[in-house]
C-alpha positions as CSV (number, residue, x, y, z in Angstrom):
1,M,29.8,51.6,-33.4
2,T,30.5,48.8,-36.0
3,R,31.8,49.3,-39.6
4,K,28.4,48.1,-40.8
5,T,26.6,50.8,-38.9
6,I,28.9,53.5,-40.2
7,S,28.4,52.2,-43.8
8,L,24.7,52.3,-43.4
9,I,24.8,55.9,-42.2
10,A,27.1,56.8,-45.1
11,C,24.7,55.2,-47.6
12,L,21.7,57.0,-46.1
13,F,23.6,60.2,-46.4
14,F,24.5,59.7,-50.1
15,I,20.9,58.7,-50.9
16,F,19.8,62.1,-49.5
17,A,22.5,63.9,-51.5
18,G,21.8,61.9,-54.6
19,S,18.1,62.5,-54.5
20,H,18.9,66.2,-54.6
21,I,20.9,65.9,-57.8
22,V,18.3,63.8,-59.5
23,F,15.3,66.0,-58.6
24,A,17.3,69.1,-59.5
25,Q,17.5,68.0,-63.1
26,D,13.7,67.6,-63.2
27,E,13.0,70.9,-61.5
28,K,15.6,73.3,-62.8
29,E,13.2,74.9,-65.2
30,Q,10.5,75.3,-62.5
31,K,10.0,78.4,-60.4
32,V,11.2,78.0,-56.8
33,T,8.2,78.1,-54.5
34,L,8.7,78.5,-50.7
35,K,5.9,76.5,-49.1
36,E,4.7,76.9,-45.6
37,N,5.7,73.3,-44.7
38,Q,9.3,74.0,-45.5
39,S,11.8,74.7,-42.8
40,I,11.5,78.5,-43.3
41,P,11.7,80.6,-40.1
42,R,8.7,82.8,-39.5
43,P,9.1,86.3,-37.9
44,H,7.8,85.2,-34.5
45,E,10.0,82.1,-34.2
46,V,13.4,81.8,-32.4
47,V,16.1,81.4,-35.1
48,I,19.5,79.9,-34.7
49,V,22.4,79.7,-37.3
50,T,24.9,77.4,-35.5
51,A,23.1,74.1,-35.5
52,T,23.1,73.8,-39.4
53,M,25.3,76.8,-40.4
54,T,22.1,78.3,-42.0
55,R,19.2,80.2,-40.5
56,K,16.9,77.6,-38.9
57,A,14.0,77.9,-36.5
58,V,14.8,76.2,-33.2
59,K,11.7,74.0,-33.5
60,D,13.2,72.5,-36.7
61,C,16.6,71.5,-35.2
62,S,17.2,67.8,-34.4
63,V,20.0,68.7,-32.0
64,T,19.6,70.3,-28.6
65,V,20.2,74.1,-28.7
66,S,20.1,77.0,-26.2
67,I,20.2,80.7,-26.9
68,V,21.3,83.6,-24.7
69,D,19.5,86.6,-26.2
70,A,19.9,90.3,-25.8
71,Q,17.6,90.4,-22.8
72,D,19.6,87.7,-21.0
73,I,22.8,89.7,-21.7
74,K,21.2,92.8,-20.2
75,L,19.8,91.1,-17.1
76,I,22.4,88.5,-16.1
77,P,25.4,89.8,-14.2
78,A,28.6,88.4,-15.7
79,S,32.2,89.5,-16.2
80,N,32.7,87.9,-19.6
81,A,30.6,86.4,-22.4
82,L,31.1,82.8,-21.4
83,G,30.0,83.5,-17.8
84,L,26.5,84.1,-19.2
85,L,26.1,80.4,-19.9
86,N,26.3,79.2,-16.3
87,H,22.5,79.1,-15.9
88,L,21.7,77.1,-19.0
89,P,20.7,73.4,-18.7
90,G,23.5,70.9,-19.3
91,I,26.2,73.6,-18.8
92,F,28.6,74.2,-15.9
93,I,31.3,76.9,-15.6
94,R,34.6,76.1,-13.9
95,R,36.1,79.3,-12.6
96,T,38.6,80.5,-10.0
97,G,36.6,83.7,-9.2
98,D,34.4,86.4,-10.7
99,F,37.2,87.4,-13.1
100,G,39.5,85.3,-15.3
101,R,38.7,81.7,-16.2
102,A,35.2,80.8,-17.3
103,D,35.9,77.2,-18.6
104,V,32.7,75.7,-20.0
105,D,31.6,72.1,-19.6
106,I,28.8,70.9,-21.9
107,R,27.3,67.6,-20.5
108,G,30.5,67.0,-18.6
109,M,32.8,67.7,-21.5
110,G,35.0,70.8,-21.8
111,E,38.7,70.5,-20.6
112,R,39.3,74.3,-20.8
113,G,37.7,74.6,-24.3
114,R,39.7,71.7,-25.7
115,K,36.7,69.5,-26.2
116,I,34.1,72.0,-27.3
117,A,34.2,74.5,-30.2
118,I,34.0,78.2,-29.3
119,L,33.4,80.5,-32.2
120,V,32.9,84.2,-32.8
121,D,30.6,84.8,-35.7
122,G,31.6,81.4,-37.0
123,R,35.3,82.0,-36.6
124,P,37.0,79.2,-34.5
125,E,38.8,80.5,-31.5
126,K,41.7,78.3,-30.7
127,M,45.2,78.4,-29.3
128,G,47.5,76.8,-31.9
129,L,49.8,74.9,-29.5
130,F,47.4,73.5,-26.9
131,G,44.1,73.5,-28.7
132,C,42.5,75.3,-25.7
133,V,40.6,78.6,-25.5
134,I,41.5,81.6,-23.3
135,T,38.0,81.9,-22.0
136,H,38.3,85.3,-20.3
137,A,39.4,86.9,-23.7
138,F,35.7,87.2,-24.6
139,P,34.3,90.5,-23.2
140,L,30.6,91.3,-23.2
141,D,31.0,94.6,-25.0
142,N,29.9,93.6,-28.5
143,V,27.8,90.5,-27.9
144,E,24.4,90.3,-29.6
145,R,23.5,86.8,-28.6
146,I,25.2,83.4,-27.9
147,E,24.1,80.1,-29.5
148,V,24.9,76.8,-27.9
149,V,24.7,73.3,-29.4
150,R,24.8,70.7,-26.7
151,G,26.3,67.5,-28.0
152,P,28.8,66.6,-30.7
153,A,28.8,68.8,-33.9
154,S,32.0,67.6,-35.5
155,V,30.2,66.9,-38.8
156,L,30.1,70.7,-39.4
157,Y,32.8,72.1,-37.1
158,G,35.4,69.5,-37.0
159,S,37.9,68.6,-34.3
160,E,36.9,71.1,-31.6
161,A,33.2,70.1,-31.5
162,L,33.7,66.8,-29.7
163,G,31.2,67.8,-27.0
164,G,29.3,70.8,-28.4
165,V,29.6,74.3,-29.9
166,I,29.4,77.8,-28.5
167,N,28.9,80.6,-31.1
168,I,29.2,84.2,-30.0
169,I,27.3,86.4,-32.4
170,T,28.5,90.0,-32.4
171,R,26.5,93.2,-32.8
172,R,25.6,95.1,-35.9
173,P,24.4,98.7,-35.6
174,K,20.7,99.2,-35.6
175,E,20.5,103.0,-35.9
176,K,22.2,105.6,-38.1
177,F,24.5,106.4,-35.2
178,E,24.6,104.8,-31.8
179,T,27.0,105.3,-28.8
180,D,27.0,103.6,-25.5
181,L,29.2,104.4,-22.4
182,T,29.0,102.1,-19.4
183,T,31.0,102.4,-16.2
184,S,30.8,100.7,-12.9
185,Y,32.5,100.1,-9.5
186,G,32.1,97.4,-6.9
187,S,33.4,95.1,-4.3
188,F,37.1,94.1,-4.3
189,N,37.9,97.4,-6.0
190,T,36.3,96.1,-9.2
191,Q,36.2,98.6,-12.0
192,Q,34.8,98.5,-15.5
193,I,34.5,101.0,-18.3
194,N,33.1,100.2,-21.8
195,L,32.7,102.5,-24.8
196,S,31.0,101.4,-28.0
197,H,30.0,103.2,-31.1
198,G,28.4,102.1,-34.4
199,G,26.7,103.6,-37.4
200,Q,25.1,103.1,-40.8
201,L,26.2,105.1,-43.8
202,K,24.3,104.0,-47.0
203,N,25.9,100.7,-47.9
204,L,28.5,100.8,-45.1
205,S,28.0,100.0,-41.4
206,Y,30.5,99.7,-38.6
207,Y,30.7,98.9,-34.9
208,F,33.7,99.5,-32.6
209,T,34.2,98.8,-28.8
210,L,36.8,99.5,-26.1
211,D,36.6,97.7,-22.8
212,R,38.6,97.8,-19.6
213,R,38.0,95.7,-16.5
214,S,40.1,95.3,-13.4
215,S,39.7,93.9,-9.9
216,D,41.8,93.2,-6.8
217,G,40.0,89.8,-6.5
218,H,38.3,88.2,-3.6
219,R,41.5,86.6,-2.3
220,E,45.1,87.7,-1.9
221,Y,47.1,87.2,-5.2
222,S,43.9,87.0,-7.3
223,N,43.8,90.4,-9.0
224,Y,42.9,90.8,-12.6
225,S,43.2,93.4,-15.4
226,G,42.1,93.1,-19.0
227,D,41.7,95.4,-22.0
228,A,39.9,94.6,-25.2
229,F,39.2,96.2,-28.6
230,T,36.8,94.9,-31.2
231,G,35.8,96.3,-34.6
232,K,33.6,95.3,-37.4
233,I,33.0,96.9,-40.8
234,I,30.3,95.6,-43.2
235,Y,29.8,96.7,-46.8
236,S,26.7,95.8,-48.8
237,L,27.5,95.5,-52.4
238,N,23.8,95.1,-53.1
239,D,20.7,93.7,-51.4
240,K,22.2,90.1,-51.9
241,I,25.9,90.4,-51.2
242,D,27.6,91.5,-48.0
243,A,31.4,91.7,-47.3
244,S,32.7,92.2,-43.8
245,I,36.0,92.5,-42.0
246,Q,36.3,92.3,-38.2
247,G,39.0,92.0,-35.7
248,K,39.8,91.9,-32.0
249,Y,42.7,92.3,-29.6
250,F,42.8,91.4,-26.0
251,T,45.5,91.8,-23.4
252,G,45.0,90.6,-19.8
253,K,46.9,89.5,-16.7
254,K,45.4,87.2,-14.1
255,Y,46.9,86.2,-10.8
256,E,45.7,82.8,-9.6
257,A,45.7,82.2,-5.9
258,G,45.5,78.4,-6.3
259,P,43.2,75.8,-4.9
260,I,42.2,75.9,-1.3
261,D,44.6,73.0,-0.4
262,F,47.6,74.4,-2.3
263,P,47.5,78.2,-2.2
264,L,49.9,80.0,-4.6
265,E,51.7,83.3,-4.3
266,D,52.5,85.7,-7.1
267,F,51.5,83.2,-9.8
268,W,50.2,84.9,-12.9
269,N,49.3,84.3,-16.5
270,E,49.6,87.1,-19.1
271,Y,47.7,86.6,-22.4
272,N,47.6,88.7,-25.5
273,R,45.1,87.4,-28.0
274,G,44.1,88.8,-31.4
275,A,42.0,87.8,-34.4
276,V,41.0,89.1,-37.8
277,D,38.6,87.7,-40.4
278,L,37.2,88.6,-43.8
279,S,33.8,87.2,-44.8
280,V,31.7,87.4,-48.0
281,K,28.1,86.2,-48.0
282,A,25.9,86.1,-51.1
283,E,22.2,85.1,-50.4
284,G,19.5,84.7,-52.9
285,T,15.9,83.4,-52.7
286,A,17.0,79.7,-53.0
287,S,20.7,79.6,-52.5
288,E,23.5,81.0,-50.3
289,L,27.3,81.2,-50.7
290,F,29.6,81.9,-47.8
291,L,33.4,82.4,-47.6
292,K,35.4,83.2,-44.5
293,A,39.2,83.6,-44.2
294,Y,40.6,84.2,-40.7
295,R,43.7,84.2,-38.5
296,N,44.0,83.9,-34.7
297,F,47.2,84.7,-32.9
298,G,48.5,84.9,-29.4
299,H,51.5,85.7,-27.2
300,H,51.5,84.2,-23.7
301,Q,53.9,84.6,-20.7
302,F,53.5,82.9,-17.3
303,S,55.3,83.6,-14.0
304,D,56.8,80.0,-14.1
305,G,58.8,80.9,-17.2
306,F,56.6,79.6,-20.0
307,H,56.7,81.9,-23.0
308,S,55.1,81.2,-26.4
309,R,53.5,82.5,-29.5
310,D,50.9,80.7,-31.5
311,Y,48.6,81.0,-34.6
312,T,45.6,79.4,-36.3
313,S,44.9,80.4,-39.9
314,G,41.9,79.0,-41.8
315,L,39.5,79.2,-44.7
316,V,35.8,78.1,-44.7
317,L,33.7,77.8,-47.9
318,R,30.2,76.6,-48.1
319,Y,27.2,76.6,-50.5
320,T,23.6,76.0,-49.6
321,T,20.8,75.4,-52.1
322,R,17.0,75.2,-51.5
323,R,16.0,74.8,-55.2
324,I,14.0,71.6,-54.4
325,A,10.8,72.1,-52.5
326,N,11.2,71.1,-48.9
327,N,14.9,70.4,-49.2
328,E,18.1,72.1,-48.1
329,L,21.5,70.9,-49.1
330,T,24.8,72.4,-47.8
331,I,28.2,71.4,-49.0
332,G,31.4,72.9,-47.8
333,A,35.2,72.7,-47.4
334,E,37.5,73.9,-44.7
335,F,41.3,74.2,-44.3
336,R,43.2,75.1,-41.2
337,A,46.9,75.6,-40.4
338,L,48.0,75.9,-36.8
339,G,51.3,76.0,-34.9
340,G,53.5,78.1,-32.7
341,K,56.8,78.5,-30.9
342,S,57.9,78.1,-27.4
343,Y,60.9,80.2,-26.3
344,N,61.7,78.6,-22.9
345,W,61.0,75.1,-21.8
346,P,60.1,73.1,-23.9
347,K,61.9,75.1,-26.6
348,G,61.0,74.6,-30.2
349,Q,58.6,75.3,-33.1
350,W,55.8,73.1,-34.4
351,D,53.0,73.1,-36.9
352,K,50.3,71.0,-38.5
353,N,47.3,71.4,-40.8
354,E,43.8,70.0,-41.3
355,A,41.5,69.9,-44.3
356,A,37.9,68.7,-44.7
357,I,34.9,68.5,-46.9
358,F,31.4,68.2,-45.5
359,M,27.8,67.8,-46.6
360,Q,24.5,68.1,-44.8
361,N,21.1,67.4,-46.4
362,E,17.7,68.1,-44.8
363,H,14.2,67.2,-46.2
364,V,10.7,67.8,-45.0
365,F,8.3,64.9,-45.5
366,W,4.4,65.1,-45.3
367,E,4.6,68.5,-43.7
368,K,5.5,66.9,-40.3
369,W,8.8,65.0,-40.6
370,I,12.2,66.7,-41.0
371,L,15.0,64.2,-41.7
372,S,18.6,65.2,-41.9
373,A,21.9,63.4,-42.7
374,G,25.4,64.7,-42.9
375,A,29.0,63.5,-43.1
376,R,32.5,65.1,-42.8
377,L,35.7,63.7,-44.3
378,H,38.5,65.2,-42.3
379,K,42.2,64.8,-43.0
380,D,44.9,65.7,-40.5
381,S,48.5,66.1,-41.8
382,L,49.7,63.9,-38.9
383,Y,47.4,61.0,-38.3
384,G,45.3,60.7,-41.6
385,I,41.6,60.6,-42.3
386,E,38.6,60.6,-40.0
387,L,34.9,60.1,-41.2
388,C,32.3,61.8,-39.1
389,P,28.5,61.1,-39.8
390,H,25.3,62.6,-38.4
391,L,21.6,61.6,-38.5
392,G,18.7,63.6,-37.2
393,M,14.9,63.6,-37.1
394,V,12.2,66.1,-36.1
395,F,8.5,65.2,-35.8
396,Q,6.1,68.1,-35.7
397,A,3.2,66.2,-34.1
398,S,1.1,69.4,-33.9
399,E,1.6,73.2,-33.6
400,K,2.2,72.6,-29.8
401,T,4.0,69.3,-29.7
402,R,7.4,68.4,-31.2
403,F,9.8,65.5,-30.9
404,R,13.4,65.2,-32.1
405,S,16.3,62.7,-32.0
406,A,19.9,62.6,-33.3
407,I,22.9,60.3,-33.6
408,S,26.2,62.1,-34.0
409,K,29.9,61.3,-33.9
410,G,32.4,63.7,-32.5
411,F,36.2,63.7,-32.6
412,R,39.2,65.7,-31.4
413,S,42.5,65.6,-33.1
414,P,45.7,65.2,-31.0
415,Q,47.1,68.6,-30.2
416,I,50.7,69.8,-30.7
417,N,51.5,69.8,-27.0
418,E,50.4,66.1,-26.8
419,L,52.3,65.1,-29.9
420,Y,55.6,66.9,-29.5
421,M,56.2,69.5,-26.8
422,F,56.7,67.9,-23.4
423,P,58.6,64.7,-22.4
424,A,55.2,62.9,-22.2
425,A,54.5,63.7,-25.8
426,N,53.6,60.9,-28.2
427,P,53.7,61.5,-32.0
428,D,51.6,58.2,-32.6
429,L,48.4,59.5,-31.0
430,E,45.1,59.0,-32.7
431,P,41.9,61.1,-32.5
432,E,39.6,61.0,-29.5
433,R,36.1,59.8,-30.5
434,V,32.6,60.0,-29.1
435,W,29.2,58.7,-30.2
436,S,26.2,60.6,-29.0
437,Y,22.5,59.5,-28.9
438,E,19.8,61.9,-27.8
439,A,16.0,62.3,-27.9
440,G,13.9,65.2,-26.8
441,F,10.5,66.9,-26.9
442,E,8.9,70.4,-26.6
443,Q,5.3,71.0,-25.5
444,D,3.4,74.3,-25.4
445,L,1.0,73.8,-22.5
446,S,-0.9,77.1,-22.9
447,Q,-0.2,80.6,-24.0
448,G,3.1,81.7,-22.5
449,I,4.0,78.3,-20.8
450,S,6.1,75.5,-22.4
451,V,8.0,72.5,-21.2
452,G,10.8,70.5,-22.8
453,G,13.2,67.6,-22.0
454,T,16.1,65.7,-23.4
455,I,17.8,62.4,-22.6
456,F,21.2,61.6,-23.9
457,Q,24.2,59.2,-23.8
458,M,27.7,59.9,-24.9
459,K,30.2,57.1,-25.2
460,G,33.8,58.2,-25.6
461,S,36.8,56.1,-26.6
462,N,40.5,56.5,-27.5
463,L,40.8,59.4,-25.0
464,I,44.2,60.8,-24.6
465,E,45.6,60.4,-21.1
466,I,49.0,60.2,-19.4
467,H,49.9,56.6,-18.4
468,P,53.1,54.9,-17.2
469,N,55.4,54.2,-20.2
470,M,56.3,50.5,-20.6
471,F,59.6,51.4,-22.3
472,P,61.0,54.5,-20.5
473,P,62.2,57.1,-20.8
474,P,60.1,59.0,-20.3
475,M,58.4,57.5,-17.3
476,F,55.0,58.7,-18.4
477,Q,53.5,59.3,-21.8
478,F,50.3,60.4,-23.5
479,M,48.3,57.4,-24.7
480,N,44.9,56.6,-26.3
481,K,43.5,54.6,-23.4
482,G,40.7,56.5,-21.8
483,T,37.0,55.8,-22.1
484,F,33.8,57.3,-20.6
485,D,30.1,56.8,-20.7
486,L,28.1,60.0,-19.8
487,K,24.4,59.8,-19.5
488,G,21.9,62.4,-18.5
489,A,18.7,64.3,-18.7
490,E,17.8,68.0,-19.1
491,F,14.4,69.5,-18.3
492,S,13.0,73.0,-18.9
493,L,9.9,75.0,-17.9
494,R,9.4,78.5,-19.3
495,A,6.5,80.8,-18.3
496,H,5.4,84.3,-19.2
497,M,3.0,85.0,-16.4
498,N,2.0,88.5,-17.7
499,S,3.4,91.5,-19.5
500,Y,5.9,92.3,-16.8
501,L,6.8,88.9,-15.1
502,S,8.4,85.9,-16.7
503,G,10.7,83.1,-15.6
504,H,12.2,79.7,-16.2
505,L,13.2,76.5,-14.4
506,F,16.0,74.2,-15.7
507,Y,17.1,70.9,-14.2
508,T,20.2,69.0,-15.2
509,Y,21.0,65.4,-14.3
510,L,24.4,64.0,-15.3
511,H,25.6,60.4,-14.6
512,T,29.3,60.2,-15.2
513,G,30.1,56.7,-13.9
514,E,33.6,56.8,-12.3
515,D,34.5,60.1,-13.9
516,T,33.0,62.3,-11.3
517,K,35.8,64.8,-10.7
518,G,34.6,68.4,-11.2
519,R,31.3,67.3,-12.8
520,P,28.2,68.0,-10.8
521,G,25.6,65.2,-10.8
522,Q,22.6,67.6,-10.4
523,K,22.0,71.3,-11.1
524,V,18.9,73.4,-10.8
525,D,18.6,76.9,-12.3
526,C,15.7,79.2,-11.7
527,S,15.2,82.7,-12.9
528,L,12.5,85.4,-12.5
529,R,12.4,88.6,-14.5
530,F,10.4,91.8,-13.9
531,H,9.9,94.7,-16.2
532,K,7.4,97.5,-15.5
533,K,7.6,101.2,-16.4
534,I,11.1,102.4,-15.4
535,L,12.3,99.4,-13.4
536,E,13.5,96.0,-14.7
537,G,15.4,93.3,-13.0
538,S,16.1,89.6,-12.6
539,I,16.9,87.1,-9.8
540,Q,18.9,84.0,-10.6
541,A,19.0,81.0,-8.3
542,Q,21.2,78.0,-8.7
543,Y,21.6,74.8,-6.7
544,V,24.4,72.3,-7.3
545,T,24.8,68.9,-5.6
546,D,26.4,65.5,-6.1
547,Y,29.7,67.3,-6.6
548,F,33.1,65.8,-6.1
549,A,36.8,66.8,-6.3
550,G,37.9,63.3,-7.3
551,D,36.8,60.4,-9.5
552,F,34.9,57.4,-8.1
553,S,32.8,59.9,-6.1
554,Q,35.8,60.6,-3.8
555,D,36.5,64.0,-2.1
556,P,32.9,65.2,-1.9
557,L,32.4,69.0,-2.2
558,P,29.6,70.7,-0.3
559,S,26.3,71.3,-2.2
560,Y,25.6,75.0,-2.6
561,F,22.7,77.4,-3.3
562,L,23.4,80.7,-5.0
563,L,21.2,83.8,-5.4
564,N,22.2,86.6,-7.7
565,S,20.3,89.6,-9.0
566,R,20.5,92.6,-11.3
567,W,18.3,95.7,-11.2
568,I,18.1,98.5,-13.8
569,L,16.5,101.9,-13.2
570,N,15.7,103.6,-16.5
571,V,16.0,107.2,-15.4
572,S,15.5,108.4,-19.0
573,S,16.0,107.2,-22.6
574,A,19.6,108.2,-22.3
575,L,20.5,107.1,-18.7
576,E,20.3,103.8,-16.8
577,I,21.5,103.0,-13.3
578,I,22.5,99.3,-12.8
579,L,22.9,97.4,-9.5
580,D,24.3,93.9,-9.3
581,I,24.2,91.8,-6.1
582,N,25.9,88.5,-6.4
583,N,25.8,85.7,-3.8
584,I,23.1,87.5,-1.9
585,L,23.0,85.0,0.9
586,N,26.8,85.2,1.3
587,K,27.3,81.5,1.0
588,D,30.7,79.8,1.3
589,Y,31.2,77.4,-1.7
590,L,33.9,75.7,-3.8
591,V,34.3,75.1,-7.5
592,Y,36.7,72.5,-8.8
593,V,39.0,73.6,-11.7
594,D,41.1,71.1,-13.5
595,L,44.3,73.1,-14.3
596,P,47.7,71.6,-15.0
597,G,50.0,70.9,-12.1
598,L,49.4,72.5,-8.7
599,G,46.6,74.6,-10.2
600,A,44.1,71.7,-10.1
601,G,41.7,71.7,-7.2
602,A,38.8,73.3,-5.4
603,Y,38.7,77.1,-5.4
604,P,36.9,79.1,-2.8
605,M,34.4,81.5,-4.5
606,P,33.6,85.1,-3.6
607,G,31.1,86.0,-0.9
608,R,28.5,88.6,-1.2
609,S,29.5,91.4,-3.6
610,L,27.9,94.6,-4.9
611,N,28.5,96.5,-8.1
612,I,26.8,99.7,-9.2
613,G,27.1,101.3,-12.6
614,I,25.6,103.8,-15.0
615,R,24.9,103.5,-18.7
616,I,24.7,106.6,-20.9
617,K,23.2,106.4,-24.4
618,P,23.5,109.9,-26.0
């Protein structure tokens, strides 16, 4: 992308923003009118908040989004929140078994959460030293829904959102008092118990959960145990202002048996992760103010002697106004300080900080076109300033036909481990960058049937990789030399056949060029759901092919077909019996996981497993 192109994008953005200021002076005495052609979600529409940081109907988003809703959470068997995403188009989960890691790749980008942003209610989850995410520290106990943006979203979310965003939205109580107890037992001595309780008391509402999961694992030296606590308290000062405080604490220990070619014995990772945040939201008819202050912290110990503590503290402030008809303007600022201490090798203490301002403007033209433009000015205390633009377009051709396109830049700041911690560290590293181009459509064919598709290209440069050092020592060093060109297509078909049967079919094609390691070229996901009287259930099928354990299409891994299911018997309004059957056909298959050192390689997955549980809702 040339400097001239970047300048053009910046000019377009400031024209959008400037038009808001000019028109606001002319209209500030006029009464705000919410017209039907504005981007205002209607009750029957699917709404997402992650794509623009404000409530937006999915049909009005220029970027590609997916939603895991409450029904998905209920009917898809998974051991943690991120495992629910495995059946979405454009997404692949790298895991070492049913418990533990659930590292998400979005369109081929992930790197253990280092190249995608993972949020909880908008709070970034990040390990301060390595910039990664402990993916199994996200239990299912308090998840209301999960929103996914496929493609760079750095204009709003900064460094982590190089390849996309995952936002886990937690539950709020819906009744005066509600309590839920779920317990289960299954194959490999897998045990789970979860207790949740919430309530509403006038202006105060709360929701607390306790969760414990353990398993001997499907291989020797692969056992797992994890405990989690979450809590949320919300106080409504009036009908326009809410204040909330929430927190979590997770402690877990996972033994990794290693890849099939290099099995490990008694190798374990112990993670303790916590977070707390305070949010205030003031929402009027035509404006919205939001403030969030947060802190993440962790304490990690590994069997190889690694021992560390880390933290990430931050503040996000944003203001949105809709005082001009058919226009929405969001401006915001963000600050983040991150760092940590290593007690063994390498021994030391490090820190850095990031600050940014961002703007996004959206306008509806002629009741059919929605144009958006945004920019982020990001300053890192170590390498300096990064400018990140975005342009988007939605064309509502008719009530049943929609087209969209977007051009976005993403970036990832060098992390502390790459800058300082190990012998290969390089304090002169610059940010990784990617330009993304995508176009898509949605078409409602008939009542209950819809199709959609997206084509995309992501061109990355300045990637941080380890290369031989021309002036040793050290012999190897992190350098900005990597590139990639990822291209692909995603297709979806959704159908509601009748009141008790529905389903979907997703197809993902990914062309990675020479970077084929661990990135499936093709993935097909199919799901059928049944709900009639006291019985409800689902069947999920997945086929993965064009799969390699090496770059340049080397070390091919066998294609595989999986069939999983969950059935729920509603004995009464207060009692459910749940049956999970995973890998019904008992297939042998491998998943490639790119872990540091000897942990990288193809991991054998579990065979057929059964799990039975009960859910009590007094």
